[in-house]
C-alpha positions as CSV (number, residue, x, y, z in Angstrom):
1,M,11.5,-28.7,10.5
2,K,11.6,-31.0,13.3
3,Q,7.6,-31.7,14.1
4,M,5.7,-29.4,16.4
5,R,5.3,-31.2,20.1
6,R,1.7,-30.1,20.6
7,A,0.4,-30.8,16.7
8,K,-2.8,-30.5,17.7
9,Q,-2.0,-26.4,17.9
10,Q,-0.8,-26.4,15.0
11,L,-1.9,-22.9,12.8
12,S,-2.8,-24.4,9.1
13,D,-0.7,-23.1,5.9
14,A,-3.0,-21.2,5.3
15,D,-4.3,-19.8,8.5
16,A,-0.5,-19.0,9.1
17,L,0.1,-17.0,6.1
18,K,-3.0,-15.2,6.9
19,L,-1.3,-14.1,9.9
20,L,1.7,-13.6,8.5
21,K,-0.1,-10.7,5.8
22,E,-2.0,-8.9,8.1
23,G,1.1,-8.8,11.4
24,T,3.0,-5.6,11.3
25,S,5.8,-6.3,13.6
26,G,8.0,-9.2,14.2
27,V,11.5,-10.8,15.7
28,L,13.8,-11.3,13.6
29,A,16.9,-13.2,14.8
30,L,20.4,-13.7,13.5
31,N,23.1,-15.9,14.7
32,G,26.0,-14.1,16.3
33,E,28.3,-13.9,18.8
34,Y,25.2,-13.8,21.4
35,P,21.7,-14.8,19.1
36,Y,20.7,-11.0,18.1
37,A,16.9,-10.2,17.2
38,V,15.4,-7.3,16.8
39,P,11.8,-6.2,16.2
40,L,11.3,-4.5,12.8
41,S,8.4,-3.7,10.6
42,Y,8.2,-6.3,7.5
43,V,5.8,-6.9,4.5
44,Y,5.0,-10.6,2.9
45,D,4.9,-10.6,-0.8
46,E,5.5,-14.3,-2.5
47,G,7.6,-16.6,-0.1
48,A,10.2,-13.6,0.6
49,I,9.3,-10.9,3.9
50,Y,10.7,-8.0,3.4
51,F,13.0,-5.4,6.0
52,H,14.1,-1.7,5.4
53,C,17.1,-0.8,7.8
54,A,20.1,2.3,7.4
55,K,22.7,1.2,5.1
56,S,25.1,-0.2,8.3
57,G,24.6,-2.0,11.4
58,H,25.1,-5.1,13.6
59,K,22.6,-6.6,11.3
60,L,24.0,-6.3,8.6
61,D,27.8,-7.7,9.5
62,L,26.0,-10.4,10.8
63,L,23.6,-11.1,7.6
64,K,26.8,-10.8,6.1
65,A,29.1,-13.6,7.9
66,C,25.6,-15.9,8.2
67,A,22.4,-15.4,6.0
68,R,20.3,-18.0,8.1
69,A,17.9,-16.4,9.9
70,S,14.0,-16.1,11.7
71,F,11.8,-14.1,12.1
72,C,8.5,-14.2,14.5
73,V,5.4,-12.7,14.3
74,I,3.3,-12.4,17.5
75,G,-0.9,-12.5,15.8
76,K,-2.5,-12.0,19.8
77,D,-1.0,-12.1,22.9
78,Q,-3.9,-12.2,25.6
79,V,-3.0,-12.6,29.4
80,I,-5.8,-14.9,30.7
81,S,-4.8,-14.0,34.5
82,E,-7.9,-16.2,36.5
83,E,-6.8,-19.0,33.8
84,F,-2.9,-18.7,34.2
85,T,-2.5,-18.4,31.0
86,T,-1.6,-16.2,27.8
87,Y,-4.4,-17.3,24.5
88,F,-2.0,-16.7,22.3
89,R,-1.3,-17.1,17.9
90,S,1.8,-16.9,16.1
91,V,4.0,-17.8,13.4
92,I,8.1,-18.4,12.5
93,V,9.8,-18.9,9.7
94,F,12.9,-20.2,8.6
95,G,14.7,-18.9,6.0
96,T,18.0,-17.0,4.8
97,V,18.4,-13.4,3.8
98,E,19.6,-11.4,0.6
99,I,20.8,-8.0,1.3
100,I,18.5,-5.9,-2.4
101,E,20.9,-3.9,-3.9
102,E,18.8,-3.4,-7.6
103,E,17.5,-0.7,-7.8
104,A,14.3,-1.7,-9.1
105,Q,14.1,-4.3,-6.7
106,L,14.4,-1.8,-3.9
107,R,12.0,0.8,-5.5
108,S,9.6,-1.9,-5.4
109,A,10.1,-3.4,-1.8
110,L,9.4,0.4,-0.5
111,R,6.8,0.7,-2.6
112,L,5.2,-2.7,-1.0
113,L,6.2,-1.4,2.8
114,A,4.7,2.1,1.8
115,A,1.7,0.1,0.6
116,K,1.0,-1.4,3.9
117,Y,1.7,1.4,6.3
118,S,1.1,4.1,4.5
119,P,-2.8,2.8,2.6
120,R,-4.3,6.3,2.8
121,E,-1.2,8.2,1.1
122,S,-1.0,9.6,-2.4
123,E,0.7,7.9,-5.1
124,A,2.9,11.2,-5.5
125,H,3.4,11.2,-1.6
126,L,4.6,8.1,-1.8
127,A,6.1,8.0,-5.0
128,K,8.3,11.3,-3.4
129,E,9.2,9.3,0.0
130,I,10.3,6.5,-2.0
131,E,12.7,9.1,-3.8
132,G,14.1,10.4,-0.7
133,A,14.4,7.3,0.6
134,L,16.7,5.4,-1.7
135,A,19.8,6.6,-1.0
136,S,20.1,5.7,2.9
137,V,18.3,2.7,2.9
138,C,19.3,-0.7,3.0
139,I,16.3,-3.5,2.0
140,L,16.1,-6.7,3.5
141,K,14.4,-9.9,2.2
142,L,14.3,-12.9,3.6
143,H,13.5,-16.5,1.6
144,V,10.7,-18.2,3.1
145,E,11.9,-22.1,3.7
146,E,9.9,-23.1,5.9
147,M,6.8,-21.8,7.8
148,S,4.7,-23.0,10.9
149,G,2.3,-21.3,13.4
150,K,0.9,-22.3,16.8
151,E,-2.1,-21.3,18.7
152,A,-3.4,-21.5,22.5
153,V,-5.1,-24.9,23.0
154,E,-8.2,-23.1,24.3
155,L,-7.9,-20.8,20.8
156,M,-7.9,-24.1,18.8
157,R,-11.4,-25.5,20.8
158,Q,-12.8,-22.0,20.0
159,R,-12.2,-22.5,15.9
160,T,-13.4,-26.3,16.2
161,K,-16.8,-25.7,17.9
162,C,-17.2,-22.8,15.7
163,A,-16.4,-25.0,12.7
164,Y,-19.7,-27.1,13.5
């Protein structure tokens, strides 16, 4: 991966992974006639990011032509108007996307998504929802090959002051 221009602002791998795990939405970017970027809910698990979508559509058409993608999550975006800046923290990943077709993998990914977005629901209710979704859902699995995070210099300075 290309070296970050402002390397002091680069998040550690652990901080970037934490942001990725805790985020609730991000933007998946795909190659096409024009770049195509779409906001999605997701879940991260063991080196991969899972998304759900319909069984047909523009995303799938693009992925069938080129499986390479990037995904960006913004963990903080605070406009500080009096300083003419934004305090931000984000992570971007690069990798290849696989369309999951095996039923056990579909169930597993749906369970991960359900656990993240509906943690208080009963196991019986989650199982019912997963069964109802199986026939109409497609699961995409982004295999994370590279990841980097970055934060505003002001946040970096706050963090390093607190570290002493």
